[in-house]
C-alpha positions in Angstrom: 67.1 82.7 56.1 64.9 80.8 53.6 63.0 77.9 55.1 61.5 76.2 52.0 59.5 73.0 52.0 62.7 70.9 51.8 65.6 72.8 53.3 66.9 75.9 55.1 69.3 78.2 53.2 71.1 81.0 55.1 73.1 83.8 53.5 75.0 86.3 55.5 75.3 89.6 53.6 77.0 93.0 54.1 74.1 95.3 55.0 75.5 98.2 52.9 76.6 96.4 49.7 74.6 93.2 49.7 77.8 91.1 49.2 77.4 87.5 50.3 79.9 86.8 53.1 78.9 83.3 54.2 76.4 80.7 53.5 74.8 77.8 55.3 72.5 75.0 54.2 70.6 72.0 55.8 67.8 69.8 54.6 64.6 69.5 56.6 64.4 66.2 58.5 60.9 65.6 56.9 59.6 64.3 53.6 59.2 67.5 51.4 56.3 65.8 49.6 54.3 65.1 52.8 51.1 67.1 53.4 51.9 67.5 57.1 55.1 68.6 58.9 56.2 69.0 62.5 57.1 72.7 62.8 60.0 71.8 65.1 61.7 70.2 62.1 62.0 73.6 60.6 63.8 74.9 63.7 66.1 71.9 63.8 67.0 72.5 60.1 67.6 76.2 60.8 69.9 75.3 63.7 71.8 72.8 61.5 72.2 75.4 58.8 73.6 78.0 61.3 76.4 75.9 62.8 80.1 76.7 62.6 79.9 80.3 63.7 77.8 81.3 60.7 75.9 84.0 62.5 79.0 85.5 64.2 78.7 89.3 63.9 75.2 89.2 62.5 73.1 92.2 63.7 69.7 91.4 62.0 67.9 88.4 60.6 65.1 88.2 58.0 63.1 85.0 57.6 61.5 83.9 54.3 59.5 80.7 54.3 57.3 78.4 52.3 53.9 79.9 51.7 50.3 78.6 52.2 51.3 76.5 55.3 49.1 76.6 58.3 50.3 76.3 61.9 47.3 76.1 64.2 47.9 76.8 67.9 45.9 76.2 71.1 45.6 78.6 74.0 49.1 77.7 75.2 50.7 78.3 71.8 51.2 74.6 71.2 50.3 73.2 67.7 47.0 71.3 67.8 48.5 69.0 65.1 51.3 69.0 62.6 51.4 71.9 60.2 49.5 71.7 57.0 52.0 72.6 54.2 51.4 74.4 51.0 51.4 71.4 48.7 48.5 69.7 50.6 45.6 69.3 48.2 43.2 67.7 50.6 41.3 70.9 50.9 40.1 71.1 47.3 36.5 70.3 48.2 36.7 72.7 51.2 37.8 75.5 48.9 34.8 74.9 46.5 32.5 74.9 49.6 33.9 78.2 50.7 33.5 79.8 47.3 29.8 78.7 47.3 29.3 79.9 50.9 30.3 83.4 50.2 28.4 83.7 46.9 30.9 82.8 44.2 34.4 83.7 42.8 33.6 87.4 42.3 32.6 87.8 45.9 35.9 86.3 47.1 38.0 88.3 44.6 36.4 91.5 45.8 36.8 90.6 49.5 40.5 89.5 49.6 41.9 89.7 46.0 42.0 85.9 45.5 39.6 83.0 45.1 40.2 80.1 47.5 42.3 77.2 46.3 43.2 74.0 48.1 46.5 75.5 49.2 45.1 78.6 50.9 45.1 78.6 54.7 41.4 79.6 54.7 40.6 76.4 52.8 42.8 74.4 55.2 40.8 75.8 58.1 37.5 74.7 56.5 39.0 71.2 55.9 40.1 70.9 59.5 36.6 72.0 60.7 35.0 69.3 58.6 37.5 66.4 58.9 39.2 67.0 62.3 36.6 68.9 64.3 38.1 68.1 67.7 41.4 69.6 66.6 39.7 72.5 65.0 37.7 73.4 68.2 41.1 73.8 70.0 42.5 76.3 67.6 43.0 79.7 69.3 45.5 81.3 66.8 46.8 80.6 63.3 50.2 81.4 61.8 52.0 80.6 58.6 55.5 79.1 58.6 57.5 82.3 58.5 55.2 83.8 61.2 55.9 80.8 63.5 59.7 80.8 62.9 59.9 84.5 63.7 57.8 84.0 66.9 60.1 81.1 67.9 63.3 83.2 67.3 61.9 86.0 69.4 61.2 83.6 72.3 57.4 83.3 71.8 56.4 86.8 72.8 52.8 87.6 73.6 52.5 89.5 70.3 52.5 87.4 67.1 53.3 89.1 63.8 53.3 88.6 60.1 53.8 90.8 57.0 51.7 92.0 54.1 53.1 89.4 51.7 52.4 86.4 53.9 49.0 87.8 55.0 47.9 88.3 51.4 48.4 84.5 50.8 46.0 83.4 53.5 42.6 84.0 51.8 41.4 86.1 54.8 43.5 89.3 54.4 42.9 91.9 51.7 45.9 93.4 49.9 43.6 96.1 48.7 42.2 97.3 52.0 45.1 96.2 54.2 42.7 94.6 56.6 41.8 91.1 57.8 38.4 89.6 57.0 38.0 87.9 60.4 34.5 86.9 59.3 36.0 84.7 56.6 38.1 82.9 59.3 35.0 82.3 61.3 33.2 81.1 58.1 35.9 78.6 57.5 36.7 77.5 61.1 33.3 77.9 62.8 34.7 80.2 65.5 36.9 83.3 65.8 40.7 82.9 66.5 43.6 85.2 67.0 45.5 86.4 63.9 49.0 87.9 63.8 49.6 91.7 63.6 50.5 92.7 60.1 53.8 94.7 60.0 55.0 97.2 57.5 57.8 96.3 55.1 60.6 98.0 57.1 59.2 97.2 60.6 61.0 95.0 63.0 59.1 92.1 64.6 61.3 92.4 67.7 64.7 91.9 69.2 66.1 88.6 70.6 67.6 88.5 74.1 71.0 88.5 72.5 70.2 91.8 70.7 69.6 90.5 67.2 66.9 92.5 65.3 64.4 90.3 63.6 62.6 91.9 60.6 59.0 91.3 59.6 59.9 88.4 57.4 57.8 87.3 54.4 56.8 84.5 52.1 59.2 83.0 49.6 57.6 84.5 46.5 57.8 88.0 48.0 61.3 87.5 49.3 62.5 86.3 45.9 61.0 89.4 44.2 62.9 91.6 46.7 66.1 89.5 46.2 65.9 90.0 42.4 65.4 93.7 42.9 62.1 93.7 40.9 60.4 97.0 40.3 57.3 98.2 38.3 57.6 97.0 34.8 59.3 93.8 35.8 57.8 90.3 35.6 59.0 86.9 36.6 58.3 83.7 34.6 59.0 80.7 36.8 59.5 77.4 35.1 58.8 74.5 37.4 56.7 71.4 36.6 53.9 73.9 36.6 54.5 77.6 35.8 53.7 81.1 37.1 53.9 84.7 36.0 54.1 87.5 38.5 54.7 91.2 38.2 55.2 94.3 40.4 52.2 96.6 40.3 51.1 99.7 42.1 47.7 98.5 43.2 45.9 95.3 44.2 43.8 93.7 41.5 40.4 92.1 42.2 40.0 89.6 39.4 36.5 88.0 39.4 37.7 85.3 37.0 40.1 84.1 39.7 42.9 83.8 37.2 44.9 86.6 39.0 45.9 86.1 42.6 46.6 89.5 44.2 49.5 89.3 46.6 51.2 92.1 48.4 54.9 92.4 48.0 57.6 93.0 50.6 58.1 96.7 49.7 54.6 98.2 50.0 53.6 97.5 46.4 51.7 94.5 44.9 52.5 91.2 43.2 49.7 89.9 40.9 50.4 86.3 40.1 48.9 84.0 37.4 49.5 80.3 37.6 49.6 77.6 34.9 49.4 73.9 35.6 51.8 72.9 32.8 55.3 74.1 32.2 58.4 71.8 32.4 56.3 68.7 32.7 55.4 69.4 29.0 59.1 69.3 28.0 59.7 66.1 30.1 56.7 64.4 28.6 57.8 65.3 25.1 61.3 64.1 25.8 59.9 60.7 27.0 57.7 60.4 23.9 60.7 61.0 21.6 62.9 58.6 23.6 65.3 61.3 24.7 67.4 60.9 27.8 67.0 64.5 29.2 65.9 68.0 28.5 69.3 69.0 27.0 68.7 66.4 24.3 65.2 67.8 23.7 66.6 71.3 23.4 69.3 70.2 20.9 66.6 68.5 18.8 64.3 71.6 18.9 67.1 73.8 17.7 67.2 71.8 14.5 63.7 73.1 13.7 62.7 76.6 12.9 60.3 79.1 14.6 56.7 77.9 14.2 57.8 74.3 14.1 56.8 73.9 10.5 53.1 74.6 11.5 53.0 72.2 14.4 51.2 73.6 17.5 51.1 71.9 20.9 48.5 73.2 23.3 50.2 72.0 26.5 47.2 71.3 28.7 48.5 67.9 29.8 47.1 68.1 33.4 44.0 70.2 32.4 44.7 73.9 32.8 44.2 76.7 35.3 45.0 79.6 32.9 42.8 79.5 30.9 40.3 77.7 33.2 40.1 74.3 31.4 40.4 71.8 34.3 39.1 68.8 32.4 40.7 69.3 29.0 43.8 67.6 27.6 46.7 68.6 25.5 46.4 68.9 21.7 48.8 68.5 18.9 47.6 70.3 15.8 49.0 71.1 12.3 50.1 67.6 11.4 51.2 67.4 7.8 53.7 65.1 6.2 56.4 67.8 6.3 55.8 68.6 10.0 55.9 65.0 11.2 59.5 65.1 12.3 60.9 64.8 15.8 62.6 68.1 15.7 59.3 69.9 15.0 57.6 68.2 17.9 60.5 69.2 20.2 60.2 72.8 19.0 56.4 72.8 19.3 56.7 71.6 22.9 59.0 74.5 23.8 56.9 77.1 22.0 53.7 75.7 23.4 55.0 75.9 27.0 56.2 79.5 26.4 53.0 80.6 24.6 51.0 79.3 27.5 53.0 81.5 29.9 52.7 84.4 27.5 48.9 83.9 27.9 49.5 84.3 31.7 51.4 87.5 31.1 48.6 88.8 28.9 46.0 88.2 31.6 47.9 90.7 33.7 48.5 93.1 30.9 44.8 93.1 30.3 44.4 94.5 33.8 46.8 97.3 33.2 50.0 95.7 34.5 53.1 96.9 32.6 55.6 94.2 31.5 58.8 95.7 30.1 61.3 93.0 31.2 60.9 89.4 32.1 63.1 87.4 34.6 63.2 83.8 33.5 63.7 81.4 36.5 64.2 77.7 36.8 66.7 75.2 35.6 65.0 75.0 32.2 65.6 78.7 31.7 69.2 77.8 30.6 68.1 75.5 27.8 69.2 77.0 24.4 65.9 76.3 22.8 64.0 78.1 25.6 66.3 81.1 25.4 66.1 81.2 21.6 62.2 81.3 21.6 61.4 83.2 24.8 62.2 86.8 23.9 60.2 86.7 20.6 57.2 85.0 22.2 57.1 87.3 25.2 57.9 90.3 23.1 60.2 91.9 25.6 63.7 91.7 26.9 64.3 88.5 28.9 66.9 88.2 31.6 68.2 84.9 33.0 69.7 85.5 36.5 72.6 83.4 37.7 71.5 80.6 40.0 71.1 81.8 43.6 68.6 81.5 46.5 66.9 84.8 45.8 64.4 84.3 48.6 67.2 84.1 51.2 68.8 87.2 49.6 65.5 89.0 49.7 65.1 88.1 53.4 68.6 89.5 54.1 67.8 92.7 52.2 64.7 93.1 54.3 66.8 92.6 57.5 69.2 95.3 56.3 66.3 97.6 55.7 64.8 97.1 59.1 68.2 97.5 60.7 68.9 100.7 58.9 65.6 102.2 59.9 66.1 101.2 63.5 69.5 102.8 63.6 68.3 105.9 61.8 70.6 105.4 58.8 68.0 104.4 56.2 64.6 105.6 55.0 61.3 103.9 55.4 60.5 104.7 51.7 62.5 102.0 50.0 64.9 99.1 50.7 68.6 99.6 50.5 70.1 99.7 47.0 72.0 96.4 46.4 73.5 95.5 43.0 71.1 93.7 40.7 71.9 90.0 40.1 74.3 89.1 37.4 72.1 88.1 34.4 72.2 86.9 30.9 70.3 89.3 28.7 68.2 88.1 25.8 66.7 90.6 23.4 63.6 90.1 21.2 65.8 90.4 18.2 65.8 92.3 14.9 62.7 90.4 13.7 60.1 90.6 16.5 57.5 89.6 13.9 58.8 86.1 14.0 57.8 85.7 17.6 54.5 87.4 17.0 53.8 84.9 14.2 54.5 82.0 16.6 52.0 83.5 19.1 49.4 84.1 16.4 49.7 80.5 15.2 49.3 79.2 18.8 46.4 81.6 19.6 44.5 80.7 16.5 44.7 77.0 17.4 43.8 77.7 21.0 40.8 79.8 20.1 39.6 77.3 17.5 39.6 74.4 19.9 38.7 76.4 23.1 36.8 79.4 21.8 35.6 80.6 25.2 38.8 79.9 27.1 39.4 83.6 27.9 35.9 84.7 27.5 36.2 85.7 23.8 
């Protein structure tokens, strides 16, 4: 089950082969853009998605869910208010306050592998303590969405559980030490509260009265990595309005710059993640500027240009930027000459600028010893011909574009099969069951990798000239 911010997706898979047997879907009866959500709406959506005998014959369930949500419970296990969801940005000042309270970004990175952002549950707790003190005083336990759903499916047992992946997204659990920092919860909330037990990747959270095994569950990011079958050397570039790069790594990374967020994955390894504020919004903005109807038209226009866009460079920092840390800057169009002032070159520069920015995110991780040998390119824009033409050369590695699927739901199912196999004594704790890799389109760097390198060099030279200290050099 994948309970995202907007819907529930269920896939029923064969535990041995991973073959998808049945699927179910239902929207959440809430506004996905709202900052608050009634957790019961997630349960209603889950029930709607599971109708029609969908779960007949199912032996185990894995739950993936939206990350960075906060479900705050009182002594009786009742939410003290609606859940605060991941896209809530009201805690931005609270996050800055917490950073200062502990002594800066480096102190947080060393403590838990991440620096508080508005979305982190630790920042949400501080926000509640400052703005809704009466509700905050009643908080006796805190869960994230997947923790709460697992607890509900098991009939609200005395023991609450989570997994390494979700715990690493809280801002008060360290992926490096595998331990909670309860003092940081108290720093944020003003008093201690109960936290869920952190299960191992193949552990079961429990069994329902009907005999269904419920696995540990995890966050959507970690579940998607498991569904894709990611292994060390693999990275994912996600193209949404904003962008992200994540990779599988053998150790947690403490990054004092705060550019890398060190998550744990759902297999016992780690998922360093680097975010950018600008990705597909750059393409949409350029399409609007050029009077184009959609991104397909932008891609067609960009394909009429050539690599390097006739010297035109777009630094795509339209909303400021997080990587590099340039929160108050704006985008820049450079290299304007008479021959470069053509629509097709601007379209190409937008595609290359977006991809070069994400290549910068990959390089942040490479600079900390993370190997990147293959890149999964995700998002609807990954199918654009102009993106596919430019990405392998700019990233400098093989790029694979998986067929569309809910990889978070598939990852949750794979985790459930793993926990079931361990419980039945038919599978090892060491690694999840081997399911076939997703069907992908493979894009090679090509016979002339120097072309992609030249595009990167042109972009980097422009970036360093205008923002010489963007990456501390």
